[in-house]
LODOKOL-247799 format. One record per residue (C-alpha): residue in one letter; x, y, z. Coordinates in steps of 0.02 Angstrom, whole numbers, padded with zeros to 5 digits, always signed. Example, Ala and Ser with C-alpha at 12.3 -4.5 7.8 and 13.67 -1.06 7.14 Angstrom:
<nodes>
A+00615-00225+00390;S+00684-00053+00357;
</nodes>
This chain:
<nodes>
M+03591+04482-00487;S+03597+04341-00613;L+03465+04205-00611;S+03599+04072-00596;K+03657+04152-00435;N+03479+04160-00372;I+03461+03972-00398;E+03596+03942-00273;E+03523+04067-00148;I+03338+04006-00156;D+03265+03947+00011;M+03099+03864-00017;Q+03076+03837+00166;P+03007+03665+00134;E+02921+03554+00260;K+03043+03424+00328;R+03008+03238+00320;G+03167+03147+00358;T+03298+03200+00230;Q+03175+03232+00089;K+03108+03401+00039;T+02921+03414+00017;Y+02820+03566-00038;R+02654+03638+00004;K+02533+03634-00143;P+02548+03809-00224;L+02408+03921-00286;L+02378+03908-00475;R+02434+04051-00583;Q+02328+04012-00736;F+02389+04147-00852;S+02573+04144-00809;P+02706+04091-00934;L+02745+03907-00928;M+02912+03812-00916;V+02904+03635-00989;A+03050+03531-00933;M+03087+03368-01024;V+03146+03221-00924;G+03217+03052-00979;L+03364+02949-01035;P+03448+02983-01203;G+03359+02902-01352;R+03184+02910-01276;G+03114+03037-01402;K+03127+03193-01291;S+03205+03309-01422;I+03085+03264-01565;L+02937+03286-01451;A+03002+03451-01390;K+03026+03508-01571;R+02854+03451-01622;L+02776+03537-01470;E+02866+03696-01511;R+02800+03691-01692;Y+02620+03661-01634;M+02619+03789-01496;N+02688+03928-01605;Y+02567+03892-01747;T+02419+03897-01630;G+02468+04066-01550;D+02572+04021-01396;I+02745+04087-01428;T+02863+03947-01382;K+03050+03916-01387;V+03158+03760-01356;Y+03318+03776-01254;D+03432+03622-01283;I+03546+03592-01137;S+03663+03492-01253;E+03693+03650-01358;Y+03751+03741-01203;R+03864+03599-01157;R+03947+03604-01330;K+03989+03787-01303;H+04107+03733-01163;M+04191+03595-01264;E+04288+03610-01425;K+04234+03436-01476;Y+04140+03292-01394;A+04268+03165-01332;S+04180+03014-01262;H+04053+02943-01142;E+04171+02972-01001;M+04106+03147-00978;F+03938+03078-00921;K+04008+02971-00779;A+03944+03027-00609;D+04120+03030-00535;N+04196+03132-00672;L+04189+03296-00576;P+04264+03415-00706;A+04141+03353-00836;W+03999+03356-00707;R+04033+03539-00675;I+04022+03578-00859;R+03858+03484-00871;I+03784+03572-00722;Q+03844+03737-00784;S+03766+03704-00954;F+03601+03654-00870;R+03597+03813-00769;E+03639+03922-00916;A+03500+03846-01020;L+03380+03864-00874;E+03430+04044-00847;D+03411+04091-01027;A+03246+04003-01038;A+03180+04092-00882;A+03242+04261-00945;W+03154+04233-01110;L+02993+04187-01021;S+03006+04351-00926;E+02993+04450-01089;P+02816+04511-01134;G+02721+04400-01254;N+02822+04242-01231;K+02715+04097-01172;V+02806+03930-01160;A+02991+03885-01141;I+03043+03703-01163;L+03199+03650-01072;D+03260+03500-01173;G+03381+03383-01087;P+03387+03228-00977;N+03356+03318-00812;V+03378+03147-00729;S+03408+03202-00549;R+03283+03260-00421;S+03401+03404-00372;Q+03398+03474-00552;R+03210+03467-00557;E+03199+03556-00388;E+03311+03692-00457;I+03194+03713-00604;Y+03042+03723-00492;D+03123+03834-00364;L+03179+03966-00492;V+03031+03962-00610;Y+02888+03940-00491;T+02949+04007-00321;Q+03053+04155-00378;L+02978+04206-00543;G+02795+04155-00511;F+02782+04058-00675;R+02707+03887-00700;V+02807+03724-00719;M+02767+03560-00807;F+02872+03405-00823;I+02861+03286-00968;E+02949+03118-00943;C+02985+03009-01093;V+02999+02825-01053;C+03040+02692-01183;E+03063+02508-01158;D+03013+02448-01332;P+03172+02369-01410;M+03128+02408-01590;M+03086+02589-01546;L+03250+02608-01446;E+03350+02538-01593;R+03270+02663-01709;N+03297+02806-01590;F+03479+02759-01570;K+03502+02761-01761;E+03422+02934-01764;I+03544+02997-01635;L+03694+02925-01729;I+03632+03009-01891;Y+03584+03181-01826;S+03681+03213-01664;V+03824+03334-01679;D+03923+03234-01551;Y+03936+03086-01667;R+03969+03176-01828;G+04121+03102-01909;M+04133+02957-01788;A+04136+02779-01857;T+03966+02691-01832;E+04027+02550-01721;E+04128+02668-01613;A+03978+02789-01598;L+03856+02652-01554;K+03972+02586-01417;D+03997+02760-01348;L+03812+02794-01349;S+03774+02632-01256;L+03901+02674-01122;K+03831+02853-01109;M+03660+02774-01085;A+03728+02666-00942;H+03805+02817-00854;Y+03640+02912-00863;K+03540+02762-00806;A+03644+02744-00650;Q+03600+02924-00604;Y+03420+02921-00659;V+03279+02954-00536;S+03103+02957-00609;P+02994+03103-00554;S+02847+02984-00539;L+02892+02837-00431;G+02736+02741-00377;S+02611+02859-00301;E+02742+02984-00247;W+02754+03142-00350;E+02907+03240-00302;L+02843+03418-00343;P+02668+03500-00338;C+02656+03531-00522;P+02596+03440-00679;V+02695+03287-00727;V+02659+03184-00885;K+02739+03019-00927;V+02743+02972-01112;L+02767+02787-01135;D+02848+02720-01296;G+02826+02880-01392;G+02642+02882-01348;E+02606+02710-01417;G+02608+02637-01242;G+02495+02775-01175;V+02514+02932-01071;I+02503+02952-00881;A+02458+03124-00820;H+02466+03192-00643;G+02404+03360-00585;V+02373+03435-00757;N+02276+03595-00721;G+02292+03750-00833;V+02247+03799-01008;K+02420+03783-01086;E+02455+03622-00992;S+02291+03545-01048;K+02328+03597-01225;I+02500+03515-01217;L+02429+03354-01143;A+02301+03340-01281;Y+02439+03363-01412;I+02564+03235-01342;S+02429+03104-01302;T+02422+03057-01491;P+02566+02950-01554;R+02651+03019-01711;P+02761+02924-01834;F+02945+02950-01838;Q+02950+02925-02027;Q+02826+03014-02135;T+02795+03073-02311;L+02651+03186-02365;Y+02605+03253-02536;F+02520+03417-02579;S+02451+03496-02735;R+02342+03637-02785;H+02197+03598-02899;G+02230+03601-03084;E+02216+03775-03167;S+02035+03830-03154;E+01932+03941-03268;Y+01940+04078-03132;N+02129+04065-03128;V+02134+04094-03316;I+02039+04256-03303;G+02113+04317-03141;K+01962+04295-03025;I+01978+04248-02839;G+01875+04124-02743;G+01719+04050-02817;N+01684+03869-02866;A+01748+03863-03044;S+01778+03712-03158;L+01948+03660-03220;S+02017+03741-03376;P+02072+03628-03520;R+02250+03637-03454;G+02189+03601-03275;Q+02104+03443-03343;K+02271+03388-03417;Y+02356+03419-03254;A+02225+03308-03165;E+02268+03166-03288;A+02457+03192-03260;L+02438+03198-03070;A+02338+03036-03071;K+02473+02952-03179;H+02615+03014-03071;I+02535+02960-02906;K+02493+02791-02978;A+02677+02764-03029;L+02732+02798-02848;N+02633+02648-02792;L+02608+02719-02616;P+02544+02595-02487;S+02382+02642-02398;L+02367+02805-02498;Q+02231+02927-02448;V+02174+03080-02545;W+02105+03231-02449;T+02026+03373-02548;S+01918+03527-02516;T+01731+03521-02551;L+01752+03632-02702;E+01730+03570-02881;R+01907+03605-02944;T+01993+03500-02812;K+01871+03354-02832;A+01897+03357-03021;T+02084+03363-02997;S+02089+03207-02892;A+01947+03111-02984;G+02066+02996-03077;I+02165+02940-02925;K+02120+02762-02865;A+02119+02784-02677;P+01998+02823-02535;Q+01950+03007-02545;L+01891+03131-02408;H+01817+03300-02454;L+01844+03418-02307;S+01771+03593-02288;E+01924+03640-02182;L+02026+03627-02343;D+01912+03751-02438;E+01997+03907-02507;I+02001+04064-02400;Y+01826+04142-02412;S+01833+04317-02484;G+01653+04365-02436;E+01588+04511-02534;C+01743+04503-02644;E+01711+04323-02706;S+01730+04296-02894;L+01806+04465-02928;T+01968+04507-03019;Y+02098+04615-02938;E+02052+04751-03063;E+01870+04740-03010;L+01926+04744-02827;Q+02021+04904-02857;D+01867+04983-02942;L+01736+04921-02812;F+01838+04906-02651;P+01997+05009-02667;K+02011+05037-02479;E+01988+04852-02443;L+02122+04802-02568;A+02244+04928-02492;L+02208+04868-02314;R+02238+04689-02368;D+02398+04733-02453;H+02454+04826-02299;E+02433+04676-02178;K+02379+04526-02278;L+02401+04401-02135;K+02271+04483-02021;Y+02158+04564-02151;R+01983+04490-02158;Y+01877+04510-02313;P+01706+04593-02285;Q+01596+04447-02228;G+01746+04332-02264;E+01903+04262-02189;S+02082+04308-02149;Y+02237+04202-02164;L+02233+04187-01970;D+02055+04121-01986;V+02111+03990-02109;M+02254+03937-01996;R+02133+03914-01850;R+02014+03806-01948;L+02158+03701-02015;V+02222+03646-01844;P+02118+03487-01830;V+02172+03436-02008;L+02356+03472-01966;M+02343+03372-01805;Q+02277+03223-01902;L+02402+03245-02043;E+02544+03232-01917;T+02484+03054-01873;E+02472+02997-02055;S+02587+02954-02199;N+02560+02938-02386;V+02419+03066-02391;L+02391+03175-02544;V+02309+03338-02504;V+02231+03430-02651;S+02182+03607-02599;H+02203+03788-02636;Q+02339+03923-02636;A+02302+04010-02470;V+02259+03846-02380;L+02419+03759-02440;R+02521+03912-02389;C+02452+03888-02213;I+02481+03702-02210;L+02661+03709-02279;A+02700+03850-02157;Y+02662+03733-02015;F+02776+03594-02070;L+02914+03713-02126;E+02895+03832-01978;T+02880+03982-02089;P+02874+04152-01999;L+02693+04209-01986;E+02722+04372-02088;E+02788+04269-02233;V+02643+04147-02247;P+02530+04249-02364;Y+02672+04270-02488;M+02737+04090-02495;H+02751+04032-02677;V+02636+03881-02707;P+02624+03866-02896;L+02491+03774-02998;H+02532+03609-03080;T+02663+03564-02952;I+02670+03416-02832;I+02749+03456-02665;K+02830+03316-02565;V+02858+03343-02380;T+02962+03217-02287;L+03005+03208-02099;W+03193+03207-02085;G+03252+03199-01905;Y+03167+03340-01811;N+03122+03439-01967;Y+03025+03424-02128;N+03111+03434-02297;I+03020+03491-02456;E+03035+03433-02634;T+02938+03499-02787;I+02894+03411-02946;K+02837+03531-03082;M+02723+03444-03209;P+02758+03498-03394;I+02585+03576-03420;D+02573+03764-03444;C+02465+03868-03328;V+02449+04046-03265;D+02546+04111-03120;T+02426+04164-02977;N+02561+04225-02861;R+02540+04411-02818;S+02687+04487-02724;K+02658+04631-02603;P+02648+04804-02690;I+02769+04934-02638;N+02634+05063-02609;C+02500+05001-02490;S+02428+05170-02440;L+02241+05207-02449;N+02264+05351-02572;R+02377+05257-02697;T+02334+05259-02880;A+02256+05112-02969;E+02418+05089-03064;D+02517+05069-02901;A+02382+04949-02833;L+02385+04838-02986;K+02572+04832-03020;T+02595+04655-02953;V+02435+04580-03021;P+02477+04419-03115;V+02452+04414-03303;H+02289+04330-03350;F+02171+04310-03501;D+02015+04417-03525;N+01908+04260-03545;V+01920+04071-03558;D+01884+04072-03745;E+02044+04168-03768;L+02143+04028-03685;I+02050+03898-03796;H+02092+03995-03955;T+02275+04005-03895;L+02280+03816-03866;E+02201+03782-04040;A+02329+03894-04121;I+02471+03793-04043;
</nodes>
């Protein structure tokens, strides 16, 4: 039996109070999967909040997926026609919209039923009480999962105008439509939805016995929470309680080439090489030319990042969370030395680099966990330059670019390169500016042979080229 059919057959046996359904407060199911249903009129920031929440939950270990009801509606329509389809008395269009809602709900519920999946986000207006009852009836009563509603309310005229512009730019419905025509259509669509809209939180009456959160003006007007009880729900509430900008630009750079980079050593607290010092000067000059308002510089506590940012005239923070992955007993060794002293450890790391933890050190997953507070703050900022390290920047960029976890340890983050990350609609775009200053390449791709009994030659095949000592680099530079 399909889930959509079950929706129609559900009998909650509610208590009767006049013509309204009411429900007895259910028992909590603390470790069940969670359905988050967005609620609100178009242009209130639901989709961008859903997307941000998906990004955050996935990065922090709760596998999450957004189901956009509009995408299901588009499957039943060759092309968006006009606002007419959102009128309450347009029955053929209403049937398509309800069918799309139920298909999205059914797919989200089925996905939540699969092992390991934690949170499904149903993104859509969900403006009627009957729709929200269907969500609750299926997800909680029949499947035994948890339900949470997030209502986005916006009355700020400037914010609404900005949100409307975002819709006109990014919505598939308005692609190719003249701006004036699209704006008029969107305004009428809004009026149709408003006529049908019933808030889930009217006064002191809460229509369903589950968590409901009201986000006011994108969070800038505050957050009202009712009945939030549960680990995932509390985590979500904490995340959405902080306002985040809708326009944002961030800059990232590794430190300049270090003396350890030159000779192929990992970790440590080395000084900059002569070429690294030149990069620090070039970076300061480039950042100054950008003339960024309210610029901040965040670095690690290690010498090479501090030296790289020293010439930049801006407030600077030195954060231990931005320190390079700690390689424990393997600190300050070359890959050749690692193969000689710890061949088994090197093979284990090559086999599963994401989860591998150095002896007395860290793994990539450890770095990702300690970066969460920094990432949460970065999401609220703009015009921040982060100067950090290869593994750390891999983890940070993976968050904004939503890189699959298994690819994180192999992302290419070269030296002497400025990385610009800009929020564009729901997603972040990346640009790179390579400074014309030579440096070594520290990127080591995964060897083909990762077995414990491999030869040294197989283990070292992908080791980047490096100098035997710093003096060799200096002699090379003098010769040039």
